[in-house]
ChimeraX commands (.cxc) that place a marker at each C-alpha (Angstrom):
marker #1 position 6.99,-8.67,-21.65 radius 0.5
marker #1 position 6.89,-11.76,-19.48 radius 0.5
marker #1 position 9.32,-14.26,-18.04 radius 0.5
marker #1 position 9.07,-17.89,-17.02 radius 0.5
marker #1 position 9.97,-18.80,-13.44 radius 0.5
marker #1 position 9.84,-22.24,-11.81 radius 0.5
marker #1 position 7.68,-22.95,-8.75 radius 0.5
marker #1 position 9.30,-25.52,-6.45 radius 0.5
marker #1 position 6.88,-27.17,-4.05 radius 0.5
marker #1 position 8.11,-29.64,-1.45 radius 0.5
marker #1 position 5.57,-32.00,0.07 radius 0.5
marker #1 position 6.58,-33.81,3.23 radius 0.5
marker #1 position 6.71,-37.57,3.41 radius 0.5
marker #1 position 4.98,-39.59,6.06 radius 0.5
marker #1 position 4.51,-43.13,7.24 radius 0.5
marker #1 position 2.89,-46.03,5.42 radius 0.5
marker #1 position 0.65,-48.70,7.00 radius 0.5
marker #1 position 3.72,-50.48,8.43 radius 0.5
marker #1 position 5.09,-47.23,9.93 radius 0.5
marker #1 position 7.88,-47.22,7.37 radius 0.5
marker #1 position 8.93,-43.75,6.21 radius 0.5
marker #1 position 7.64,-42.48,2.86 radius 0.5
marker #1 position 9.98,-39.96,1.20 radius 0.5
marker #1 position 8.78,-36.46,0.47 radius 0.5
marker #1 position 8.30,-35.18,-3.06 radius 0.5
marker #1 position 9.49,-32.13,-4.95 radius 0.5
marker #1 position 7.45,-30.82,-7.88 radius 0.5
marker #1 position 8.62,-28.15,-10.29 radius 0.5
marker #1 position 6.07,-26.23,-12.35 radius 0.5
marker #1 position 6.84,-23.38,-14.78 radius 0.5
marker #1 position 4.85,-20.20,-14.13 radius 0.5
marker #1 position 4.51,-17.21,-16.43 radius 0.5
marker #1 position 5.34,-14.00,-14.55 radius 0.5
marker #1 position 4.08,-10.66,-15.86 radius 0.5
marker #1 position 7.37,-9.06,-14.81 radius 0.5
marker #1 position 10.49,-9.73,-12.74 radius 0.5
marker #1 position 12.20,-6.74,-11.13 radius 0.5
marker #1 position 15.54,-6.79,-9.32 radius 0.5
marker #1 position 15.47,-6.23,-5.56 radius 0.5
marker #1 position 12.54,-4.69,-3.70 radius 0.5
marker #1 position 10.55,-1.63,-4.66 radius 0.5
marker #1 position 10.80,1.43,-2.40 radius 0.5
marker #1 position 7.38,0.55,-1.01 radius 0.5
marker #1 position 8.51,-2.97,-0.07 radius 0.5
marker #1 position 12.03,-2.34,1.24 radius 0.5
marker #1 position 10.66,-2.41,4.78 radius 0.5
marker #1 position 9.57,-6.04,4.19 radius 0.5
marker #1 position 13.18,-7.16,4.34 radius 0.5
marker #1 position 13.96,-8.88,7.62 radius 0.5
marker #1 position 17.28,-9.26,9.37 radius 0.5
marker #1 position 19.42,-11.81,7.56 radius 0.5
marker #1 position 17.31,-11.66,4.38 radius 0.5
marker #1 position 18.04,-10.07,1.04 radius 0.5
marker #1 position 15.18,-9.51,-1.40 radius 0.5
marker #1 position 16.68,-10.54,-4.71 radius 0.5
marker #1 position 13.65,-10.09,-6.99 radius 0.5
marker #1 position 10.08,-8.82,-6.99 radius 0.5
marker #1 position 7.88,-10.94,-9.24 radius 0.5
marker #1 position 4.47,-9.84,-10.53 radius 0.5
marker #1 position 1.78,-12.31,-11.64 radius 0.5
marker #1 position -1.48,-11.45,-13.36 radius 0.5
marker #1 position -3.66,-13.41,-12.76 radius 0.5
marker #1 position -2.45,-14.87,-9.48 radius 0.5
marker #1 position -1.10,-18.45,-9.78 radius 0.5
marker #1 position -1.19,-21.31,-7.27 radius 0.5
marker #1 position 1.68,-20.16,-5.05 radius 0.5
marker #1 position 2.09,-20.19,-1.27 radius 0.5
marker #1 position 4.59,-18.83,1.24 radius 0.5
marker #1 position 5.91,-22.40,1.66 radius 0.5
marker #1 position 6.97,-22.64,-2.00 radius 0.5
marker #1 position 10.24,-21.54,-3.58 radius 0.5
marker #1 position 10.83,-19.90,-6.95 radius 0.5
marker #1 position 13.73,-20.47,-9.29 radius 0.5
marker #1 position 14.37,-17.14,-10.98 radius 0.5
marker #1 position 17.18,-16.83,-13.50 radius 0.5
marker #1 position 18.88,-19.89,-11.99 radius 0.5
marker #1 position 18.62,-18.67,-8.38 radius 0.5
marker #1 position 16.35,-20.57,-5.96 radius 0.5
marker #1 position 14.62,-18.18,-3.55 radius 0.5
marker #1 position 12.09,-18.43,-0.75 radius 0.5
marker #1 position 8.96,-16.35,-1.29 radius 0.5
marker #1 position 6.73,-13.91,0.57 radius 0.5
marker #1 position 3.32,-13.38,-1.06 radius 0.5
marker #1 position 1.74,-9.91,-1.21 radius 0.5
marker #1 position -1.63,-8.90,-2.66 radius 0.5
marker #1 position -1.22,-6.60,-5.66 radius 0.5
marker #1 position -3.66,-4.22,-7.28 radius 0.5
marker #1 position -3.04,-2.40,-10.50 radius 0.5
marker #1 position -1.63,1.10,-10.01 radius 0.5
marker #1 position -3.71,2.24,-12.98 radius 0.5
marker #1 position -6.99,1.87,-11.10 radius 0.5
marker #1 position -8.37,-0.86,-13.35 radius 0.5
marker #1 position -9.40,-3.01,-10.39 radius 0.5
marker #1 position -7.39,-5.95,-11.74 radius 0.5
marker #1 position -5.77,-7.99,-9.01 radius 0.5
marker #1 position -2.67,-10.06,-9.17 radius 0.5
marker #1 position 0.09,-11.30,-6.96 radius 0.5
marker #1 position 3.30,-9.58,-5.95 radius 0.5
marker #1 position 5.97,-11.98,-4.74 radius 0.5
marker #1 position 9.11,-10.99,-2.86 radius 0.5
marker #1 position 11.78,-13.58,-3.63 radius 0.5
marker #1 position 14.44,-13.54,-0.94 radius 0.5
marker #1 position 17.54,-15.33,0.22 radius 0.5
marker #1 position 18.30,-15.96,3.87 radius 0.5
marker #1 position 21.87,-14.87,4.46 radius 0.5
marker #1 position 23.83,-13.78,7.42 radius 0.5
marker link #1:1,2 radius 0.2
marker link #1:2,3 radius 0.2
marker link #1:3,4 radius 0.2
marker link #1:4,5 radius 0.2
marker link #1:5,6 radius 0.2
marker link #1:6,7 radius 0.2
marker link #1:7,8 radius 0.2
marker link #1:8,9 radius 0.2
marker link #1:9,10 radius 0.2
marker link #1:10,11 radius 0.2
marker link #1:11,12 radius 0.2
marker link #1:12,13 radius 0.2
marker link #1:13,14 radius 0.2
marker link #1:14,15 radius 0.2
marker link #1:15,16 radius 0.2
marker link #1:16,17 radius 0.2
marker link #1:17,18 radius 0.2
marker link #1:18,19 radius 0.2
marker link #1:19,20 radius 0.2
marker link #1:20,21 radius 0.2
marker link #1:21,22 radius 0.2
marker link #1:22,23 radius 0.2
marker link #1:23,24 radius 0.2
marker link #1:24,25 radius 0.2
marker link #1:25,26 radius 0.2
marker link #1:26,27 radius 0.2
marker link #1:27,28 radius 0.2
marker link #1:28,29 radius 0.2
marker link #1:29,30 radius 0.2
marker link #1:30,31 radius 0.2
marker link #1:31,32 radius 0.2
marker link #1:32,33 radius 0.2
marker link #1:33,34 radius 0.2
marker link #1:34,35 radius 0.2
marker link #1:35,36 radius 0.2
marker link #1:36,37 radius 0.2
marker link #1:37,38 radius 0.2
marker link #1:38,39 radius 0.2
marker link #1:39,40 radius 0.2
marker link #1:40,41 radius 0.2
marker link #1:41,42 radius 0.2
marker link #1:42,43 radius 0.2
marker link #1:43,44 radius 0.2
marker link #1:44,45 radius 0.2
marker link #1:45,46 radius 0.2
marker link #1:46,47 radius 0.2
marker link #1:47,48 radius 0.2
marker link #1:48,49 radius 0.2
marker link #1:49,50 radius 0.2
marker link #1:50,51 radius 0.2
marker link #1:51,52 radius 0.2
marker link #1:52,53 radius 0.2
marker link #1:53,54 radius 0.2
marker link #1:54,55 radius 0.2
marker link #1:55,56 radius 0.2
marker link #1:56,57 radius 0.2
marker link #1:57,58 radius 0.2
marker link #1:58,59 radius 0.2
marker link #1:59,60 radius 0.2
marker link #1:60,61 radius 0.2
marker link #1:61,62 radius 0.2
marker link #1:62,63 radius 0.2
marker link #1:63,64 radius 0.2
marker link #1:64,65 radius 0.2
marker link #1:65,66 radius 0.2
marker link #1:66,67 radius 0.2
marker link #1:67,68 radius 0.2
marker link #1:68,69 radius 0.2
marker link #1:69,70 radius 0.2
marker link #1:70,71 radius 0.2
marker link #1:71,72 radius 0.2
marker link #1:72,73 radius 0.2
marker link #1:73,74 radius 0.2
marker link #1:74,75 radius 0.2
marker link #1:75,76 radius 0.2
marker link #1:76,77 radius 0.2
marker link #1:77,78 radius 0.2
marker link #1:78,79 radius 0.2
marker link #1:79,80 radius 0.2
marker link #1:80,81 radius 0.2
marker link #1:81,82 radius 0.2
marker link #1:82,83 radius 0.2
marker link #1:83,84 radius 0.2
marker link #1:84,85 radius 0.2
marker link #1:85,86 radius 0.2
marker link #1:86,87 radius 0.2
marker link #1:87,88 radius 0.2
marker link #1:88,89 radius 0.2
marker link #1:89,90 radius 0.2
marker link #1:90,91 radius 0.2
marker link #1:91,92 radius 0.2
marker link #1:92,93 radius 0.2
marker link #1:93,94 radius 0.2
marker link #1:94,95 radius 0.2
marker link #1:95,96 radius 0.2
marker link #1:96,97 radius 0.2
marker link #1:97,98 radius 0.2
marker link #1:98,99 radius 0.2
marker link #1:99,100 radius 0.2
marker link #1:100,101 radius 0.2
marker link #1:101,102 radius 0.2
marker link #1:102,103 radius 0.2
marker link #1:103,104 radius 0.2
marker link #1:104,105 radius 0.2
marker link #1:105,106 radius 0.2
view
């Protein structure tokens, strides 16, 4: 079973040849997640930092183009992300990406 999440990537603006500001851009791209789990797994609960709540753990196989500077929209909730390397627990050697989607609160 898989689920579609939206990657939100913000690119900063800059200055043109006349030193006039150029606005930044926001791109939204749908990504197919292998699975979306609520909260953090027991193994990753220690990854939570003060003022953060891990809302979802998202698994991708294969790993998509996603960075720690991106955000994910999961079930209507926009979250910041922390990327972790993920290897299959079944010993198949397949690698993917485990993403902790968190909200900064507090």
